[in-house]
C-alpha positions in Angstrom: 85.7 102.4 84.7 85.9 103.6 81.2 82.8 101.3 80.4 80.9 103.1 83.3 81.8 106.3 81.4 80.3 105.1 78.2 77.1 104.2 80.2 77.0 107.6 81.7 77.2 109.3 78.3 74.6 107.0 76.8 72.1 107.4 79.6 72.7 111.3 79.8 72.2 111.4 76.0 68.9 109.5 76.6 67.6 112.1 79.0 68.8 115.0 76.6 67.0 113.3 73.7 63.7 112.7 75.5 63.7 116.3 76.8 64.4 117.7 73.2 61.9 115.5 71.3 58.9 115.9 73.6 59.7 119.3 75.0 57.2 118.8 77.9 55.1 115.7 77.4 53.1 113.8 77.0 55.3 110.6 77.3 54.7 107.6 75.3 55.8 104.1 76.3 59.3 104.4 74.6 60.1 107.7 76.1 58.8 106.8 79.6 61.0 103.7 79.6 64.0 105.7 78.4 63.5 108.2 81.3 63.0 105.5 83.9 66.0 103.5 82.6 68.3 106.5 82.7 67.2 107.8 86.1 67.6 104.1 87.5 71.1 104.1 86.0 72.0 107.5 87.7 70.2 106.6 90.9 71.8 103.1 91.4 74.9 102.6 89.2 76.5 106.0 89.1 77.1 106.2 92.9 78.9 102.9 92.8 81.2 104.5 89.9 81.9 107.4 92.2 82.8 105.0 95.1 85.0 103.0 92.9 87.0 106.2 92.3 86.7 108.0 95.6 87.1 104.9 97.9 89.4 102.7 95.9 91.3 104.5 92.9 91.9 108.0 94.3 93.3 106.9 97.7 95.7 104.6 96.1 96.8 107.3 93.8 97.4 109.7 96.6 99.9 107.2 98.2 102.3 107.2 95.0 105.2 109.2 94.9 106.1 109.1 91.3 106.1 112.3 89.3 103.4 110.9 87.0 101.1 110.4 89.9 101.9 113.7 91.5 100.9 115.6 88.3 97.3 114.2 88.6 96.6 114.7 92.3 95.4 118.2 91.9 93.0 116.8 89.2 91.9 114.1 91.7 90.8 116.8 94.3 88.9 118.7 91.5 87.3 115.4 90.2 85.9 114.6 93.6 84.4 118.0 93.9 82.8 117.6 90.4 81.3 114.3 91.6 79.5 116.2 94.5 78.3 118.9 91.8 77.1 116.2 89.6 75.3 114.5 92.3 73.3 117.6 93.2 72.4 118.2 89.6 71.3 114.6 89.3 68.9 115.1 92.3 67.3 118.0 90.5 67.1 116.1 87.3 65.6 113.2 89.2 62.9 115.5 90.7 61.9 117.1 87.6 61.8 113.8 85.6 59.8 112.0 88.4 57.3 114.9 88.2 57.3 114.5 84.4 56.5 110.7 84.7 54.0 111.4 87.4 52.0 114.1 85.8 52.8 113.2 82.0 53.6 116.9 81.3 56.1 119.7 82.7 55.6 123.4 82.7 57.7 125.2 80.2 59.8 126.7 83.0 60.6 123.1 84.2 61.3 121.9 80.9 63.8 124.7 80.6 65.5 123.9 83.9 65.7 120.2 82.9 67.4 121.1 79.7 69.7 123.6 81.4 70.6 120.9 84.1 71.3 118.2 81.3 73.5 120.5 79.4 75.5 121.4 82.4 75.9 117.8 83.2 76.7 117.1 79.6 79.5 119.8 79.9 80.9 118.6 83.2 81.0 115.0 82.2 82.7 115.7 79.0 85.6 117.5 80.7 85.5 115.2 83.7 85.8 112.0 81.7 88.4 113.3 79.4 90.6 114.2 82.6 90.1 110.7 84.0 90.7 108.8 80.8 93.6 110.9 79.6 95.5 111.6 82.8 94.2 109.7 86.0 93.7 106.2 84.6 96.9 106.1 82.8 98.8 107.3 85.8 97.1 104.5 87.8 98.0 102.1 85.2 101.6 103.1 85.3 101.9 103.7 89.0 100.0 101.0 90.7 101.1 97.4 90.9 99.1 94.4 89.5 97.9 93.4 93.0 96.8 96.9 93.8 94.8 97.1 90.5 93.4 93.7 91.3 92.2 95.0 94.8 90.4 98.0 93.0 88.7 95.5 90.6 87.7 93.2 93.5 86.3 96.0 95.4 84.5 97.2 92.3 83.0 93.6 91.8 82.0 93.4 95.4 80.2 96.7 95.3 78.1 95.5 92.5 77.4 91.9 94.0 79.2 90.2 91.0 82.1 87.9 90.9 85.6 89.3 90.3 87.1 88.2 87.0 91.0 88.8 86.9 92.2 90.5 83.7 93.6 87.1 82.6 90.2 85.6 83.0 88.1 88.2 81.0 87.1 87.6 77.4 
């Protein structure tokens, strides 16, 4: 999950960089590829990350009765709401960037909206990732059994169509 966070940060930074460098277009091959790669990540991989949390991790955390888990459950509800907010903003970013890719330019008001959305996403992710990595993931590590953590890992691998490698088999 933390590896996914690094990719989210990297691809969001790529979108922000293209928007800042070009301001409205035209797109050269390098910037076009950066936009397409980042959009593809947020369209294809990011929803799987949300599913990892919402379908696997969070439900298991909600079943824990330890004080450590109880302390993060309110955060879990907020994090799920933030996923919905981020999804909506990503749809708007997708629309604007697809327009940019199609027309090879964006009107000034569209560029301003794109930059605003990307800044909002950056702020949301900064706080969101901090809560997950500093509170939620440690609570899961402390409260969930090895078989429960393995089940989450298996589900994540299945969602991506890749083989599951138990922690002892990773390098």
